[in-house]
C-alpha positions in Angstrom: -55.8 174.8 20.5 -54.5 178.5 20.0 -53.1 179.5 16.5 -51.7 183.2 16.6 -50.9 185.3 13.2 -48.4 187.9 13.7 -47.6 190.6 11.7 -44.6 192.5 11.9 -43.1 189.5 13.2 -39.5 190.5 13.1 -39.9 194.0 14.5 -39.3 194.9 18.0 -42.7 194.2 19.3 -43.6 191.3 17.3 -40.3 189.3 17.9 -40.3 190.0 21.5 -44.0 188.7 21.8 -43.1 185.5 19.9 -40.0 184.6 21.8 -42.1 185.3 25.1 -45.1 182.9 24.0 -42.9 180.2 22.6 -40.7 180.0 25.8 -43.7 180.4 28.2 -44.5 177.1 29.9 -48.4 178.5 30.2 -48.5 178.5 26.2 -47.1 175.4 25.4 -50.4 174.5 23.2 -50.0 177.7 21.1 -48.7 177.7 17.7 -47.8 181.0 16.3 -47.6 181.7 12.4 -45.6 184.9 11.2 -46.5 186.7 8.3 -43.3 187.8 6.9 -42.1 190.2 3.9 -38.6 190.7 4.0 -36.8 189.3 7.1 -37.5 185.8 8.9 -37.7 185.2 12.7 -35.6 182.3 14.2 -36.9 179.0 13.5 -39.0 177.1 16.3 -41.1 174.0 16.3 -44.3 175.8 17.3 -43.7 178.6 14.6 -45.0 178.7 11.1 -43.8 181.1 8.2 -45.9 182.8 5.6 -44.0 184.7 3.3 -45.7 187.7 1.3 -47.0 191.0 1.6 -49.9 192.2 3.7 -51.3 194.2 1.2 -52.1 191.2 -1.0 -55.5 189.6 -0.2 -54.6 186.1 -1.2 -51.6 186.3 1.2 -53.6 187.3 4.0 -56.1 185.0 3.4 -53.7 182.0 3.5 -52.0 183.4 6.5 -55.5 183.3 8.2 -56.3 179.8 7.7 -57.0 178.0 11.2 -56.0 181.2 13.0 -57.8 181.8 16.4 -56.0 185.1 17.3 -54.4 188.2 15.4 -51.4 189.9 16.7 -51.2 193.1 14.1 -47.8 194.8 14.6 -47.0 195.4 11.0 -46.5 199.2 10.4 -44.4 201.7 8.5 -42.7 205.0 9.4 -42.3 208.0 7.0 -42.2 205.9 3.9 -45.0 207.5 1.7 -44.7 205.0 -1.0 -45.5 202.1 1.2 -47.4 203.2 4.2 -51.0 203.1 2.9 -50.3 199.6 1.3 -49.5 198.3 5.0 -51.5 200.4 7.0 -55.0 200.9 5.2 -55.0 198.2 2.5 -53.2 195.4 4.7 -55.4 196.1 7.6 -58.5 196.2 5.4 -57.6 192.5 4.0 -56.6 191.4 7.4 -60.0 192.6 9.1 -61.7 191.6 6.1 -60.4 187.8 6.3 -60.9 187.8 10.0 -64.8 188.5 9.7 -65.1 185.7 7.0 -63.0 183.1 9.3 -64.8 180.4 10.9 -61.6 179.9 13.5 -61.2 183.8 14.1 -61.8 184.8 17.7 -59.9 188.3 18.7 -57.4 190.6 17.1 -54.9 192.9 18.9 -53.9 196.1 17.0 -50.7 197.9 18.3 -51.6 201.4 17.7 -49.4 204.4 18.9 -49.8 207.8 20.4 -49.0 209.5 17.4 -52.8 209.4 16.6 -53.1 211.7 19.2 -50.2 214.0 18.3 -47.4 212.7 20.4 -45.5 215.6 21.9 -46.0 217.6 18.9 -49.1 219.6 20.2 -49.7 220.9 23.7 -52.0 218.5 26.0 -53.2 220.9 29.0 -54.8 217.7 30.3 -53.8 213.9 30.7 -54.3 212.1 27.5 -57.4 209.4 27.7 -58.9 207.2 25.2 -61.5 209.6 24.7 -59.1 212.3 23.1 -60.0 213.0 19.4 -57.4 211.9 16.8 -54.9 214.9 15.8 -52.2 213.2 14.0 -49.1 215.5 13.5 -47.8 216.3 10.1 -46.6 213.2 8.2 -47.9 210.1 6.6 -46.9 207.7 9.7 -49.2 209.4 12.3 -51.7 209.8 9.9 -51.8 205.9 9.3 -52.2 205.5 13.0 -55.3 207.4 13.0 -56.7 205.5 10.0 -56.0 202.2 11.9 -57.7 202.9 14.7 -60.7 204.4 12.8 -60.7 201.2 10.6 -60.8 199.0 13.5 -63.5 200.8 15.5 -65.5 200.7 12.2 -65.3 197.0 12.0 -66.4 196.6 15.8 -69.7 198.8 14.8 -70.2 197.1 11.2 -69.6 193.5 12.1 -69.5 193.2 15.8 -65.7 191.8 15.3 -64.1 191.1 18.6 -60.5 193.1 19.0 -59.0 195.8 20.9 -56.3 198.4 20.3 -53.4 198.9 22.4 -52.0 202.4 21.9 -48.3 202.5 22.8 -46.0 205.5 22.9 -42.4 205.3 22.2 -41.3 201.7 23.0 -38.1 201.0 24.4 -35.9 197.9 24.9 -32.2 196.9 25.8 -30.1 200.2 25.4 -32.8 202.2 23.3 -33.1 205.0 26.0 -29.5 205.4 26.5 -29.2 206.0 22.7 -32.2 208.3 22.6 -29.8 210.9 24.5 -26.9 210.6 22.2 -25.3 213.7 20.7 -23.4 211.2 18.0 -24.9 209.9 14.9 -25.8 206.8 16.7 -29.0 208.6 18.3 -32.1 206.4 18.6 -35.0 208.2 17.4 -35.6 211.9 17.7 -34.9 214.6 18.5 -31.6 214.3 16.5 -29.6 216.6 19.1 -26.5 216.8 16.9 -28.6 218.7 14.5 -29.9 221.0 17.0 -26.7 222.0 18.5 -24.2 221.8 15.7 -21.4 219.1 15.1 -18.8 221.1 17.3 -20.8 221.7 20.3 -22.0 217.8 19.9 -18.4 216.7 19.9 -17.8 218.7 23.2 -20.8 217.0 24.7 -19.9 213.6 23.9 -16.3 214.2 25.0 -17.8 215.3 28.4 -20.5 212.5 28.4 -23.4 215.3 28.6 -26.7 214.3 27.9 -29.6 216.6 26.6 -32.3 218.2 29.0 -35.1 218.6 26.6 -37.4 221.9 27.3 -40.5 223.1 25.6 -41.0 226.6 24.2 -41.5 228.1 27.5 -38.4 226.6 29.0 -40.1 223.7 31.0 -38.8 220.3 31.2 -40.5 218.0 28.6 -42.6 215.2 30.0 -42.5 212.4 27.4 -44.4 208.8 27.2 -42.7 205.5 26.8 -43.4 202.1 27.4 -40.8 199.2 27.7 -41.3 196.2 25.3 -41.8 193.8 28.1 -44.8 195.7 29.7 -46.4 195.9 26.4 -46.3 192.3 25.7 -47.5 191.5 29.2 -50.6 193.4 28.2 -50.8 191.8 24.6 -51.0 188.5 26.4 -53.7 189.6 28.6 -55.6 191.2 26.2 -56.0 188.4 23.8 -58.6 186.5 25.8 -59.5 189.2 28.4 -63.5 189.7 28.1 -62.8 193.4 29.3 -60.7 194.0 26.1 -63.4 193.5 23.6 -63.9 196.1 21.2 -61.9 198.7 23.5 -58.7 201.1 22.9 -56.0 201.4 25.8 -53.3 203.6 26.5 -50.3 201.3 27.1 -47.4 203.3 28.9 -45.6 203.7 32.0 -47.5 205.2 35.0 -45.7 208.6 34.4 -44.0 210.2 31.4 -40.5 210.4 31.6 -39.7 213.9 32.7 -36.2 214.9 31.1 -35.5 217.1 34.1 -35.7 214.2 36.3 -33.6 211.9 33.6 -30.9 214.7 33.9 -31.0 214.7 37.9 -30.8 211.1 38.1 -28.0 210.5 35.6 -26.0 213.1 37.5 -26.8 211.7 40.9 -25.7 208.2 39.7 -23.2 208.6 37.1 -21.8 212.1 37.3 -23.2 213.1 34.2 -23.7 216.9 33.3 -26.6 217.8 31.2 -27.1 220.6 28.8 -30.6 222.5 28.3 -32.0 222.3 24.7 -35.0 224.2 24.1 -37.2 222.7 21.4 -40.6 222.9 19.8 -41.9 219.9 21.7 -44.5 219.9 24.5 -45.0 217.8 27.5 -48.0 215.2 27.4 -49.3 212.6 30.1 -50.8 209.8 28.6 -53.2 207.9 31.0 -53.1 204.2 31.5 -55.9 204.0 34.1 -58.3 202.2 31.9 -56.0 199.2 31.2 -55.1 198.9 35.0 -58.7 199.2 35.7 -60.3 196.7 32.9 -57.4 194.4 32.4 -55.7 194.5 35.7 -52.4 195.0 33.9 -49.6 196.9 35.7 -46.1 198.4 34.0 -43.2 197.2 35.9 -40.9 199.9 34.4 -40.4 203.2 36.0 -38.0 205.8 35.2 -35.1 204.5 37.5 -35.4 201.1 36.0 -35.9 202.2 32.5 -32.4 204.4 32.8 -30.6 201.4 34.8 -31.7 198.6 32.3 -30.3 200.9 29.4 -27.1 202.0 30.8 -26.3 198.4 32.2 -27.3 196.6 29.0 -24.1 194.9 27.2 -24.6 194.7 23.6 -22.9 191.6 22.0 -21.2 191.5 18.9 -24.2 189.2 17.3 -26.7 192.1 18.7 -25.5 195.1 16.7 -28.1 198.0 16.7 -30.4 198.4 13.7 -32.7 201.0 12.4 -35.0 199.0 10.2 -37.0 202.2 9.1 -36.7 205.9 8.5 -38.4 208.4 11.0 
């Protein structure tokens, strides 16, 4: 019997993972326990709920009773008042209770390429798992560094079984489409409207124009993405794969998204014009070879599928766009 504790259970990754496992014929013997702070997931006969904060040891100890696997998705963005409680204190209590548990087998940490500077710093070579940590300014990137380092130390100190899946920007549904919006509904950053001004943004909205982001040298930016379904594929693989033990993996598309290619694709398929916008950001190429070699994982999304899925997605009235955190 496998019992999986999922933190961040109502977020994009946690909720997708839970649905996939509970709907899978191959995981009918799996029970999931969701540690929830504010929001609650949909009920299911094999879904248990523990309410409380991950920064409280008693809550974490209770949540880990009888658990065999942990999927740690809980995180904060640019929220200085709470980020250390979740990222440092919360992960510390989680790892402490894992090492003391008699039932525990493996923990999967969902990390992020923010720990390596994302596209804030120039990366002249492909970014592998061996690159040194280099958080960009702000508390979120720092928290991703601290999470990875803490997990690694538990490998060293206690021979804990676990792995880190380091993901870049995670996409689902029509996220990518709205990442290119000049309106207030833009998903993530950059906020194109602020870069060009409200008047020009209005003109671009009217003409269905998309931004073509270039770096300080005028070259189209290459930025790393992963679709949530590809990430969940790897999460399921990594739970029990012997090659995942005490490893870190970059989990991303085979190639970064080239904004020049995005503009060309949208023009060729939808006659959507683009406008070049010079930014302070740089291209990066996150290398996913290690996960492909050791785990046999393969991403199914490439640039064309990422765009087509985003533009063809029809959002229902019961599925509004939400931004649960700043940053």
